[in-house]
A tleap script that builds the chain and sets N, CA, C and O, in Angstrom:
source leaprc.protein.ff14SB
mol = sequence {
  NMET LYS CYS LEU LYS GLU ILE LEU ILE ASP
  SER LEU ASP GLU ALA GLY GLN LYS ASN LEU
  ASP ASN PHE LEU LYS GLU ARG VAL LYS LYS
  ARG GLU VAL LYS ILE LEU VAL LYS LYS SER
  SER ASP GLY PHE ARG LYS THR LYS ARG CASP
}
set mol.1.N position { 22.031 94.197 13.199 }
set mol.1.CA position { 21.618 95.530 13.650 }
set mol.1.C position { 22.800 96.503 13.510 }
set mol.1.O position { 23.866 96.291 14.088 }
set mol.2.N position { 22.591 97.545 12.751 }
set mol.2.CA position { 23.661 98.531 12.559 }
set mol.2.C position { 23.718 99.482 13.744 }
set mol.2.O position { 22.691 99.843 14.318 }
set mol.3.N position { 24.934 99.882 14.100 }
set mol.3.CA position { 25.081 100.872 15.161 }
set mol.3.C position { 24.785 102.270 14.595 }
set mol.3.O position { 24.731 102.462 13.380 }
set mol.4.N position { 24.601 103.211 15.477 }
set mol.4.CA position { 24.216 104.571 15.079 }
set mol.4.C position { 25.214 105.185 14.105 }
set mol.4.O position { 24.819 105.800 13.114 }
set mol.5.N position { 26.503 105.023 14.382 }
set mol.5.CA position { 27.519 105.631 13.512 }
set mol.5.C position { 27.461 105.051 12.107 }
set mol.5.O position { 27.616 105.783 11.130 }
set mol.6.N position { 27.239 103.737 11.993 }
set mol.6.CA position { 27.158 103.117 10.668 }
set mol.6.C position { 25.970 103.674 9.891 }
set mol.6.O position { 26.077 103.957 8.697 }
set mol.7.N position { 24.838 103.831 10.574 }
set mol.7.CA position { 23.648 104.377 9.918 }
set mol.7.C position { 23.926 105.807 9.452 }
set mol.7.O position { 23.588 106.171 8.326 }
set mol.8.N position { 24.538 106.613 10.314 }
set mol.8.CA position { 24.856 107.995 9.947 }
set mol.8.C position { 25.805 108.043 8.758 }
set mol.8.O position { 25.608 108.823 7.826 }
set mol.9.N position { 26.833 107.205 8.797 }
set mol.9.CA position { 27.847 107.232 7.738 }
set mol.9.C position { 27.258 106.778 6.413 }
set mol.9.O position { 27.619 107.303 5.360 }
set mol.10.N position { 26.344 105.794 6.455 }
set mol.10.CA position { 25.706 105.336 5.222 }
set mol.10.C position { 24.953 106.473 4.536 }
set mol.10.O position { 24.805 106.466 3.314 }
set mol.11.N position { 24.478 107.448 5.309 }
set mol.11.CA position { 23.672 108.526 4.742 }
set mol.11.C position { 24.482 109.791 4.460 }
set mol.11.O position { 23.918 110.812 4.068 }
set mol.12.N position { 25.788 109.729 4.655 }
set mol.12.CA position { 26.624 110.916 4.450 }
set mol.12.C position { 27.546 110.757 3.248 }
set mol.12.O position { 27.904 109.643 2.864 }
set mol.13.N position { 27.922 111.884 2.664 }
set mol.13.CA position { 28.940 111.851 1.607 }
set mol.13.C position { 30.332 111.913 2.246 }
set mol.13.O position { 30.445 111.932 3.471 }
set mol.14.N position { 31.374 111.945 1.443 }
set mol.14.CA position { 32.745 111.911 1.975 }
set mol.14.C position { 33.037 113.081 2.918 }
set mol.14.O position { 33.614 112.888 3.988 }
set mol.15.N position { 32.642 114.280 2.526 }
set mol.15.CA position { 32.886 115.455 3.369 }
set mol.15.C position { 32.135 115.324 4.687 }
set mol.15.O position { 32.662 115.647 5.752 }
set mol.16.N position { 30.911 114.850 4.603 }
set mol.16.CA position { 30.109 114.649 5.809 }
set mol.16.C position { 30.738 113.620 6.729 }
set mol.16.O position { 30.715 113.774 7.950 }
set mol.17.N position { 31.298 112.571 6.146 }
set mol.17.CA position { 31.965 111.549 6.954 }
set mol.17.C position { 33.139 112.140 7.714 }
set mol.17.O position { 33.337 111.836 8.890 }
set mol.18.N position { 33.923 112.987 7.046 }
set mol.18.CA position { 35.065 113.619 7.711 }
set mol.18.C position { 34.588 114.489 8.866 }
set mol.18.O position { 35.168 114.461 9.951 }
set mol.19.N position { 33.526 115.264 8.630 }
set mol.19.CA position { 32.999 116.122 9.684 }
set mol.19.C position { 32.506 115.296 10.861 }
set mol.19.O position { 32.751 115.643 12.016 }
set mol.20.N position { 31.807 114.192 10.566 }
set mol.20.CA position { 31.310 113.323 11.633 }
set mol.20.C position { 32.476 112.731 12.413 }
set mol.20.O position { 32.442 112.675 13.643 }
set mol.21.N position { 33.506 112.291 11.699 }
set mol.21.CA position { 34.678 111.692 12.342 }
set mol.21.C position { 35.354 112.704 13.267 }
set mol.21.O position { 35.701 112.374 14.402 }
set mol.22.N position { 35.539 113.928 12.786 }
set mol.22.CA position { 36.151 114.982 13.606 }
set mol.22.C position { 35.282 115.302 14.818 }
set mol.22.O position { 35.785 115.491 15.925 }
set mol.23.N position { 33.968 115.359 14.593 }
set mol.23.CA position { 33.027 115.622 15.681 }
set mol.23.C position { 33.140 114.538 16.749 }
set mol.23.O position { 33.213 114.832 17.942 }
set mol.24.N position { 33.152 113.284 16.305 }
set mol.24.CA position { 33.238 112.175 17.258 }
set mol.24.C position { 34.561 112.195 18.017 }
set mol.24.O position { 34.593 111.916 19.216 }
set mol.25.N position { 35.649 112.524 17.330 }
set mol.25.CA position { 36.952 112.609 18.002 }
set mol.25.C position { 36.920 113.675 19.093 }
set mol.25.O position { 37.455 113.469 20.182 }
set mol.26.N position { 36.294 114.815 18.802 }
set mol.26.CA position { 36.177 115.878 19.798 }
set mol.26.C position { 35.381 115.393 21.001 }
set mol.26.O position { 35.745 115.666 22.145 }
set mol.27.N position { 34.290 114.669 20.740 }
set mol.27.CA position { 33.451 114.161 21.823 }
set mol.27.C position { 34.221 113.148 22.671 }
set mol.27.O position { 34.089 113.117 23.894 }
set mol.28.N position { 35.030 112.319 21.999 }
set mol.28.CA position { 35.824 111.329 22.731 }
set mol.28.C position { 36.815 112.033 23.653 }
set mol.28.O position { 37.025 111.613 24.791 }
set mol.29.N position { 37.416 113.097 23.155 }
set mol.29.CA position { 38.341 113.879 23.985 }
set mol.29.C position { 37.642 114.341 25.261 }
set mol.29.O position { 38.238 114.361 26.338 }
set mol.30.N position { 36.384 114.707 25.125 }
set mol.30.CA position { 35.613 115.179 26.276 }
set mol.30.C position { 35.026 114.014 27.077 }
set mol.30.O position { 34.365 114.231 28.092 }
set mol.31.N position { 35.265 112.790 26.627 }
set mol.31.CA position { 34.795 111.565 27.283 }
set mol.31.C position { 33.273 111.503 27.371 }
set mol.31.O position { 32.737 110.890 28.294 }
set mol.32.N position { 32.575 112.120 26.436 }
set mol.32.CA position { 31.116 112.129 26.477 }
set mol.32.C position { 30.510 110.936 25.747 }
set mol.32.O position { 29.402 110.509 26.072 }
set mol.33.N position { 31.222 110.395 24.767 }
set mol.33.CA position { 30.692 109.249 24.024 }
set mol.33.C position { 31.678 108.083 24.044 }
set mol.33.O position { 31.698 107.255 23.134 }
set mol.34.N position { 32.491 108.032 25.095 }
set mol.34.CA position { 33.529 107.007 25.185 }
set mol.34.C position { 32.934 105.601 25.084 }
set mol.34.O position { 33.468 104.756 24.365 }
set mol.35.N position { 31.843 105.347 25.791 }
set mol.35.CA position { 31.229 104.016 25.793 }
set mol.35.C position { 30.656 103.694 24.416 }
set mol.35.O position { 30.824 102.578 23.923 }
set mol.36.N position { 29.983 104.655 23.794 }
set mol.36.CA position { 29.414 104.461 22.455 }
set mol.36.C position { 30.506 104.088 21.458 }
set mol.36.O position { 30.336 103.168 20.659 }
set mol.37.N position { 31.614 104.795 21.508 }
set mol.37.CA position { 32.720 104.537 20.586 }
set mol.37.C position { 33.299 103.147 20.822 }
set mol.37.O position { 33.603 102.428 19.870 }
set mol.38.N position { 33.452 102.769 22.087 }
set mol.38.CA position { 33.983 101.441 22.406 }
set mol.38.C position { 33.075 100.349 21.861 }
set mol.38.O position { 33.547 99.392 21.246 }
set mol.39.N position { 31.784 100.490 22.084 }
set mol.39.CA position { 30.822 99.468 21.662 }
set mol.39.C position { 30.794 99.307 20.152 }
set mol.39.O position { 30.654 98.191 19.652 }
set mol.40.N position { 30.922 100.390 19.430 }
set mol.40.CA position { 30.709 100.352 17.980 }
set mol.40.C position { 31.999 100.359 17.167 }
set mol.40.O position { 31.945 100.311 15.938 }
set mol.41.N position { 33.155 100.417 17.823 }
set mol.41.CA position { 34.407 100.605 17.083 }
set mol.41.C position { 34.685 99.481 16.089 }
set mol.41.O position { 35.175 99.750 14.992 }
set mol.42.N position { 34.389 98.240 16.436 }
set mol.42.CA position { 34.669 97.118 15.530 }
set mol.42.C position { 33.862 97.227 14.243 }
set mol.42.O position { 34.422 97.140 13.150 }
set mol.43.N position { 32.565 97.415 14.364 }
set mol.43.CA position { 31.710 97.538 13.184 }
set mol.43.C position { 32.009 98.804 12.410 }
set mol.43.O position { 31.926 98.818 11.182 }
set mol.44.N position { 32.356 99.872 13.120 }
set mol.44.CA position { 32.627 101.160 12.496 }
set mol.44.C position { 33.856 101.079 11.596 }
set mol.44.O position { 33.855 101.607 10.484 }
set mol.45.N position { 34.900 100.419 12.079 }
set mol.45.CA position { 36.138 100.345 11.299 }
set mol.45.C position { 35.930 99.602 9.987 }
set mol.45.O position { 36.551 99.933 8.977 }
set mol.46.N position { 35.064 98.605 9.999 }
set mol.46.CA position { 34.819 97.835 8.779 }
set mol.46.C position { 34.146 98.685 7.699 }
set mol.46.O position { 34.367 98.467 6.508 }
set mol.47.N position { 33.328 99.651 8.114 }
set mol.47.CA position { 32.567 100.441 7.146 }
set mol.47.C position { 33.295 101.722 6.747 }
set mol.47.O position { 32.868 102.414 5.823 }
set mol.48.N position { 34.389 102.041 7.436 }
set mol.48.CA position { 35.101 103.287 7.167 }
set mol.48.C position { 35.819 103.225 5.820 }
set mol.48.O position { 36.457 102.223 5.497 }
set mol.49.N position { 35.713 104.294 5.041 }
set mol.49.CA position { 36.387 104.343 3.735 }
set mol.49.C position { 37.601 105.255 3.817 }
set mol.49.O position { 37.469 106.478 3.780 }
set mol.50.N position { 38.783 104.659 3.927 }
set mol.50.CA position { 40.011 105.472 3.988 }
set mol.50.C position { 40.773 105.383 2.687 }
set mol.50.O position { 41.831 105.998 2.549 }
savepdb mol mol.pdb
quit
């Protein structure tokens, strides 16, 4: 089962991925998606293209 971020990233191009990443970082700063990020961080890192 893919997490939400993996599904979103699969459907985005490189620019979209950067925007999503920046958006998520902003949300983490506000502690609004802290739990979501923790739960999905392992799977997310594997799919990230750096």
